[in-house]
C-alpha positions as CSV (number, residue, x, y, z in Angstrom):
1,M,8.7,12.0,2.2
2,K,9.9,8.4,2.4
3,A,8.1,5.3,1.3
4,A,8.7,1.6,1.2
5,V,7.3,-1.0,-1.1
6,I,6.6,-4.6,0.0
7,T,5.8,-7.2,-2.7
8,V,3.8,-10.1,-1.3
9,S,4.3,-13.2,-3.4
10,D,5.2,-16.8,-2.7
11,R,6.5,-17.3,-6.2
12,V,8.7,-14.2,-6.3
13,S,10.0,-14.9,-2.8
14,I,11.4,-18.2,-3.8
15,G,12.7,-17.0,-7.2
16,E,10.1,-18.7,-9.4
17,A,8.9,-15.4,-10.7
18,V,10.3,-11.9,-11.2
19,D,8.9,-9.0,-9.3
20,L,7.3,-6.6,-11.8
21,S,4.7,-4.9,-9.6
22,G,7.1,-3.7,-6.9
23,P,9.4,-1.7,-9.2
24,A,6.3,-0.3,-11.1
25,V,4.8,0.9,-7.8
26,A,8.1,2.4,-6.7
27,E,8.5,4.3,-9.9
28,M,5.0,5.7,-9.6
29,L,5.6,6.8,-5.9
30,E,8.6,8.8,-7.1
31,V,6.2,10.7,-9.5
32,Y,3.9,11.5,-6.6
33,G,6.8,13.0,-4.6
34,F,8.0,10.1,-2.4
35,T,11.5,8.9,-2.1
36,V,11.5,5.1,-2.0
37,A,13.7,4.2,0.9
38,G,13.5,0.5,0.3
39,A,11.7,-2.4,-1.3
40,E,11.4,-6.0,-0.3
41,V,9.6,-9.2,-1.1
42,V,7.9,-11.4,1.4
43,P,5.9,-14.6,0.9
44,D,2.1,-14.7,1.3
45,G,0.8,-15.2,4.8
46,I,0.0,-13.2,7.8
47,A,3.3,-13.5,9.7
48,P,5.6,-12.6,6.8
49,V,3.5,-9.6,5.9
50,V,3.2,-8.4,9.5
51,A,7.0,-8.7,9.9
52,G,7.5,-6.7,6.6
53,L,5.2,-4.0,7.7
54,E,6.7,-3.7,11.2
55,R,10.2,-3.3,9.6
56,W,9.1,-0.1,7.9
57,I,6.4,1.4,10.2
58,G,7.8,4.5,12.0
59,K,10.7,4.7,9.6
60,V,8.8,5.9,6.5
61,A,5.6,7.9,6.0
62,L,4.1,5.4,3.6
63,V,4.3,1.6,3.2
64,V,2.7,0.2,0.0
65,T,2.1,-3.5,-0.4
66,T,1.4,-5.1,-3.7
67,G,0.0,-8.6,-3.8
68,G,-2.0,-11.0,-1.6
69,T,-5.3,-9.0,-1.8
70,G,-7.4,-11.6,-3.7
71,L,-9.5,-14.5,-2.6
72,S,-7.1,-17.4,-2.8
73,Q,-6.3,-19.2,0.4
74,R,-2.9,-17.6,0.8
75,D,-4.0,-14.1,0.0
76,L,-3.8,-12.7,3.5
77,T,-2.3,-9.3,3.1
78,P,-5.5,-7.5,4.3
79,E,-5.7,-9.6,7.4
80,A,-2.0,-8.9,8.1
81,T,-2.5,-5.2,7.6
82,Q,-5.6,-5.1,9.8
83,A,-3.5,-6.7,12.6
84,V,-1.0,-3.9,12.4
85,I,-3.0,-0.7,11.6
86,E,-4.6,1.4,14.4
87,R,-7.1,3.3,12.2
88,Q,-8.6,2.3,8.8
89,A,-8.7,4.7,5.8
90,P,-11.6,3.1,4.0
91,G,-12.1,5.9,1.5
92,L,-8.8,5.0,-0.2
93,S,-9.7,1.4,-0.6
94,E,-13.2,2.2,-1.8
95,A,-11.9,4.7,-4.3
96,M,-9.5,2.1,-5.8
97,R,-12.1,-0.6,-6.0
98,A,-14.7,1.7,-7.5
99,A,-12.3,3.1,-10.2
100,T,-10.8,-0.2,-11.2
101,F,-14.2,-1.9,-11.4
102,G,-15.0,0.4,-14.3
103,K,-12.0,-1.2,-16.1
104,T,-12.3,-4.8,-15.1
105,Q,-14.9,-6.7,-13.1
106,H,-12.1,-8.4,-11.2
107,G,-11.6,-5.1,-9.4
108,M,-14.4,-6.1,-7.1
109,L,-12.5,-9.1,-5.9
110,S,-9.7,-7.0,-4.4
111,R,-9.8,-7.0,-0.6
112,G,-7.0,-4.5,0.0
113,V,-7.3,-2.2,3.0
114,C,-5.6,1.0,3.9
115,G,-5.0,2.5,7.3
116,A,-2.7,4.3,9.7
117,V,-0.3,3.2,12.4
118,G,1.3,6.0,14.2
119,N,2.6,8.4,11.6
120,T,2.8,5.8,8.8
121,L,0.1,5.2,6.2
122,V,-0.2,1.6,4.9
123,V,-1.8,0.9,1.5
124,N,-2.6,-2.5,0.0
125,L,-2.5,-2.7,-3.8
126,P,-3.3,-5.7,-6.0
127,G,-0.5,-7.9,-7.2
128,S,-0.7,-7.5,-10.9
129,V,1.2,-4.6,-12.5
130,K,-2.0,-3.4,-14.2
131,G,-4.0,-3.6,-11.0
132,A,-1.4,-2.1,-8.8
133,T,-0.6,0.9,-11.1
134,E,-4.3,1.6,-12.0
135,S,-5.1,1.6,-8.3
136,L,-2.2,3.8,-7.4
137,E,-3.2,6.2,-10.1
138,V,-6.5,6.7,-8.3
139,I,-5.2,7.5,-4.9
140,G,-1.7,8.8,-5.7
141,P,-2.6,12.4,-5.8
142,A,-4.1,12.2,-2.2
143,L,-1.2,10.3,-0.6
144,T,1.0,13.3,0.1
145,H,-1.8,15.1,2.0
146,A,-2.8,11.9,3.8
147,V,0.7,11.4,5.3
148,E,0.9,15.1,6.1
149,L,-2.3,14.8,8.1
150,L,-0.8,11.9,10.0
151,G,1.8,14.3,11.3
152,A,4.8,12.6,9.7
153,H,5.3,15.9,7.9
154,P,3.7,19.0,9.5
155,T,1.4,21.3,7.5
156,D,-0.6,24.3,8.3
157,H,-3.8,22.1,8.0
158,N,-4.6,22.7,11.7
159,A,-3.3,26.2,11.9
160,P,-5.7,28.6,13.7
161,T,-7.6,31.0,11.5
162,L,-7.7,34.7,12.2
């Protein structure tokens, strides 16, 4: 199963900072059985994130964003994601927030959303390496089944019983 990683960061996009979260997320996705088909960096804002998502939707089973999920004025990844997805998957977001809140109170400030568009699952992770990897640890084991349910990779989930 193929995945793509989009790092959302003004500073990384203009070369003022190095992307640490994107590579960490890509490495973890490989552990969960995904082949990372590509990774890119886009600046914060609705239009750049929507464009990044649209480049990968339909081409990979999973698109993971890292960054832009907080409360600052330019943190608009959830709004961009909501503009693209057809159905939300709130259980994934809720599980990440609940689990990370036990480690840091800042976990409750994450506004990331998850959802499906066609056969592609989109997941928003926080921008820090720690936040992104801890969140992905929570939902990682469920991601393969989630994309299988979307029909990107058929399973016998809906097979008739005898």
